C-alpha positions in Angstrom: -92.6 96.8 -99.2 -90.6 96.1 -102.0 -91.3 96.1 -106.1 -90.6 94.9 -109.5 -90.2 97.4 -112.4 -89.3 96.7 -115.5 -86.7 99.9 -117.1 -84.2 99.9 -119.8 -85.0 96.4 -121.2 -84.1 95.4 -117.5 -85.6 94.3 -114.2 -85.1 95.7 -111.0 -86.2 94.7 -107.2 -86.6 97.9 -105.6 -87.6 99.2 -102.1 -88.2 102.4 -100.1 -84.8 104.1 -100.2 -82.9 101.9 -102.5 -80.3 103.5 -104.9 -80.2 101.5 -108.2 -78.3 102.5 -111.0 -80.6 101.9 -114.6 -79.8 102.8 -118.1 -79.8 106.3 -119.0 -82.6 108.1 -118.5 -83.4 112.1 -119.2 -84.1 114.3 -116.7 -81.5 116.0 -114.1 -80.2 115.8 -111.0 -82.9 116.2 -108.3 -85.9 115.8 -110.5 -88.7 113.9 -109.9 -89.7 110.5 -112.4 -92.2 107.6 -112.0 -91.7 104.1 -113.3 -94.8 102.7 -114.5 -93.5 99.6 -115.2 -94.5 98.1 -112.0 -94.4 94.2 -112.5 -95.0 93.1 -108.8 -95.7 94.4 -105.8 -95.2 92.9 -102.1 -96.5 94.5 -99.2 -95.9 91.9 -96.4 -98.1 88.9 -97.1 -100.0 90.9 -99.7 -98.2 90.2 -103.1 -99.7 91.6 -106.3 -98.8 90.3 -109.7 -99.5 92.0 -113.1 -100.4 90.5 -116.3 -98.1 91.9 -117.5 -97.9 95.1 -115.3 -100.2 96.2 -112.5 -102.7 98.8 -113.5 -102.2 102.4 -111.4 -99.3 101.3 -109.7 -96.0 103.4 -109.8 -92.7 103.8 -108.4 -91.6 107.0 -107.4 -88.1 108.0 -108.0 -85.2 111.3 -107.8 -82.7 111.1 -110.2 -79.3 111.0 -107.5 -76.6 111.2 -110.2 -75.9 110.8 -114.2 -72.7 109.1 -115.0 -70.7 106.8 -117.0 -69.7 103.4 -115.9 -66.1 102.1 -116.0 -64.3 101.7 -119.5 -64.7 97.9 -121.0 -62.4 97.6 -123.4 -62.9 95.5 -126.7 -60.2 93.6 -128.2 -60.9 91.5 -131.7 -58.0 89.8 -133.2 -57.2 87.0 -136.2 -53.9 84.9 -135.4 -51.8 85.1 -138.8 -53.6 88.1 -140.6 -52.3 90.8 -138.6 -55.7 92.0 -137.6 -56.2 93.6 -134.4 -58.5 96.1 -133.3 -58.8 97.6 -129.8 -61.9 99.9 -128.5 -62.8 101.0 -125.4 -66.6 101.9 -124.3 -68.4 103.4 -121.4 -71.7 102.9 -120.8 -74.1 105.7 -119.8 -76.2 104.9 -116.6 -78.8 107.3 -114.3 -78.5 106.6 -110.8 -82.1 106.8 -109.3 -83.2 106.9 -105.2 -86.2 104.8 -104.7 -88.8 107.1 -102.8 -92.3 105.8 -102.7 -94.0 102.6 -104.1 -97.7 103.1 -104.4 -99.7 100.2 -105.4 
């Protein structure tokens, strides 16, 4: 059984027991969170597709980690102008441990 959920402007395929990194969500490590934007649920031969989301469907997950990704270097340059810009960026994320899928 797996589901397609939408969070942080992205879509993820999740199954029970999976750990997935999503855009930063508020909460502390160990707290339980419900993802209500469930787009599709597949259970064997049974496929339920939402228009656009499924009513009364939710994915229950536990916050496993709050962290920041590796640094990405942003470098801009214009030739012959003496313009060079170097910046770093670290994106925040939340790691979720999927516990249950209910349709």
